[in-house]
C-alpha positions as CSV (number, residue, x, y, z in Angstrom):
1,X,91.2,91.0,88.1
2,X,89.3,92.2,91.0
3,X,92.5,91.7,93.0
4,X,94.7,93.9,90.8
5,X,92.0,96.6,90.5
6,X,91.9,96.8,94.1
7,X,95.7,96.6,94.5
8,X,95.9,99.5,91.6
9,X,94.1,101.9,93.8
10,X,96.7,101.8,96.4
11,X,99.6,102.7,94.3
12,X,100.9,106.3,94.3
13,X,101.1,108.2,91.1
14,X,105.0,108.6,91.0
15,X,105.2,104.8,91.3
16,X,102.6,104.0,88.6
17,X,104.4,106.4,86.2
18,X,107.6,104.2,86.3
19,X,105.9,100.9,86.9
20,X,102.2,100.4,87.3
21,X,103.1,97.1,89.5
22,X,106.6,95.8,90.4
23,X,107.0,92.2,90.8
24,X,107.7,92.1,94.4
25,X,104.4,94.0,95.4
26,X,102.4,91.4,93.1
27,X,104.2,88.5,94.6
28,X,103.2,89.5,97.9
29,X,99.6,90.5,97.4
30,X,98.3,88.5,94.3
31,X,97.6,84.5,94.6
32,X,99.1,83.2,91.4
33,X,100.6,80.2,89.8
34,X,104.2,80.6,88.0
35,X,104.1,79.7,84.6
36,X,106.9,77.8,83.0
37,X,106.6,79.7,79.6
38,X,104.5,82.8,78.7
39,X,101.7,81.8,76.2
40,X,102.9,82.0,72.4
41,X,106.5,82.9,74.2
42,X,105.7,86.5,74.7
43,X,107.5,87.7,76.6
44,X,110.1,85.2,76.0
45,X,112.0,83.8,79.0
46,X,115.1,86.6,78.2
47,X,112.9,89.4,78.3
48,X,110.2,88.4,81.2
49,X,108.0,85.8,82.5
50,X,104.3,85.2,83.1
51,X,101.9,84.7,86.1
52,X,98.6,83.0,86.0
53,X,95.7,84.3,88.4
54,X,92.5,82.4,88.6
55,X,89.7,84.7,89.8
56,X,86.5,83.0,90.2
57,X,85.4,81.7,86.6
58,X,88.1,83.7,85.0
59,X,91.6,83.4,84.4
60,X,94.2,86.2,83.5
61,X,98.0,86.0,82.4
62,X,100.1,88.6,84.0
63,X,103.1,89.4,81.9
64,X,106.3,91.1,83.5
65,X,109.4,92.5,81.8
66,X,112.8,92.5,83.4
67,X,114.1,96.1,83.9
68,X,117.1,97.5,85.6
69,X,115.6,97.5,89.1
70,X,112.9,94.6,89.2
71,X,110.2,93.0,87.0
72,X,107.4,95.3,86.1
73,X,104.0,94.4,85.0
74,X,104.0,95.0,81.2
75,X,100.3,93.2,80.2
76,X,97.3,91.6,81.4
77,X,95.7,89.1,79.1
78,X,92.4,87.0,79.7
79,X,93.1,83.5,79.1
80,X,90.8,80.3,78.7
81,X,90.4,78.8,82.2
82,X,90.3,75.4,80.6
83,X,93.7,75.7,79.3
84,X,95.2,75.5,82.7
85,X,93.1,73.0,84.5
86,X,94.2,69.5,84.5
87,X,92.2,67.1,82.6
88,X,91.3,63.6,84.1
């Protein structure tokens, strides 16, 4: 989350009004893992996709919705990190 908070400080107000973070900016600046499917299928694959960000002891799901231009950040949810770690 610290990554995104710092990143959001550099977005201009005009861009933020349309889309707080577009996917190309996120992809380039935030270390993340691609998820095959969003938790609880929200959004579903026809409407958007999700990315997982591990930040220290925390994990976050970033949901993006498809738009006419490019995918746009629509939601950030805290996740249980243990749900995304491989069990041995």
